[in-house]
C-alpha positions as CSV (number, residue, x, y, z in Angstrom):
1,M,30.2,3.6,8.7
2,M,26.9,3.6,6.8
3,T,25.1,6.9,6.5
4,L,21.3,7.1,6.9
5,A,21.1,7.9,3.1
6,D,23.1,4.8,2.3
7,K,20.8,2.7,4.5
8,Y,17.7,4.0,2.8
9,R,19.3,3.5,-0.6
10,E,20.2,-0.1,0.3
11,E,16.7,-0.8,1.6
12,G,15.2,0.7,-1.6
13,E,17.4,-1.5,-3.7
14,E,16.3,-4.6,-1.8
15,R,12.6,-3.8,-2.1
16,G,13.1,-3.1,-5.9
17,E,14.8,-6.5,-6.3
18,A,12.0,-8.2,-4.4
19,R,9.4,-6.5,-6.6
20,G,11.3,-7.5,-9.7
21,E,11.4,-11.1,-8.5
22,V,7.6,-11.1,-7.9
23,R,7.0,-9.6,-11.4
24,A,9.1,-12.3,-12.9
25,L,7.2,-15.0,-11.1
26,I,3.9,-13.5,-12.1
27,K,5.0,-13.5,-15.7
28,T,6.2,-17.1,-15.5
29,V,3.0,-18.4,-13.9
30,I,0.9,-16.6,-16.6
31,R,3.1,-17.9,-19.4
32,L,3.1,-21.5,-18.1
33,L,-0.7,-21.6,-17.4
34,T,-1.4,-20.1,-20.8
35,K,0.9,-22.7,-22.5
36,K,-0.7,-25.6,-20.7
37,F,-4.4,-24.5,-20.8
38,G,-4.6,-21.8,-23.5
39,P,-5.6,-18.2,-23.1
40,L,-6.5,-17.3,-19.5
41,P,-9.6,-15.5,-18.5
42,A,-8.9,-11.9,-17.6
43,E,-10.2,-12.6,-14.0
44,I,-7.5,-15.3,-13.5
45,R,-4.8,-13.1,-14.9
46,T,-5.7,-10.3,-12.6
47,K,-5.8,-12.7,-9.6
48,V,-2.4,-14.1,-10.5
49,E,-1.0,-10.6,-10.7
50,N,-2.0,-10.1,-7.0
51,L,-0.6,-13.3,-5.5
52,D,2.2,-13.4,-3.0
53,I,5.6,-14.9,-3.8
54,V,5.0,-18.2,-1.9
55,T,1.8,-18.9,-3.8
56,L,3.4,-18.1,-7.1
57,E,6.3,-20.5,-6.3
58,V,3.7,-23.2,-5.4
59,L,1.9,-22.7,-8.7
60,I,5.2,-23.0,-10.7
61,D,6.3,-26.1,-8.7
62,E,3.0,-27.9,-9.2
63,I,2.1,-26.8,-12.8
64,L,3.1,-30.2,-14.3
65,E,0.6,-32.0,-12.0
66,Y,-2.4,-29.9,-13.0
67,K,-4.9,-31.6,-15.2
68,S,-7.1,-28.5,-15.7
69,L,-7.1,-24.8,-14.9
70,E,-9.4,-25.8,-12.0
71,D,-6.5,-27.5,-10.3
72,A,-4.6,-24.2,-10.3
73,K,-7.6,-22.2,-9.2
74,K,-7.4,-23.7,-5.7
75,Y,-4.3,-21.5,-5.2
76,I,-5.7,-18.4,-7.0
77,H,-8.1,-16.6,-4.8
């Protein structure tokens, strides 16, 4: 039987793992965009750092199709 403390601990671990995954995706998007287009403007970096997981995954999946940073900007609001 799971205690309330165990339940909270498990939920905290899951949230921590999700945050870790988002941080890793943010890092990947910034690294890939920088590699493809050169240093990113601070505004773009900040916006990427605030994107949700789905948008980050789309950016990663489509990066090879982008011809310019403008192509990526349509996902970066």
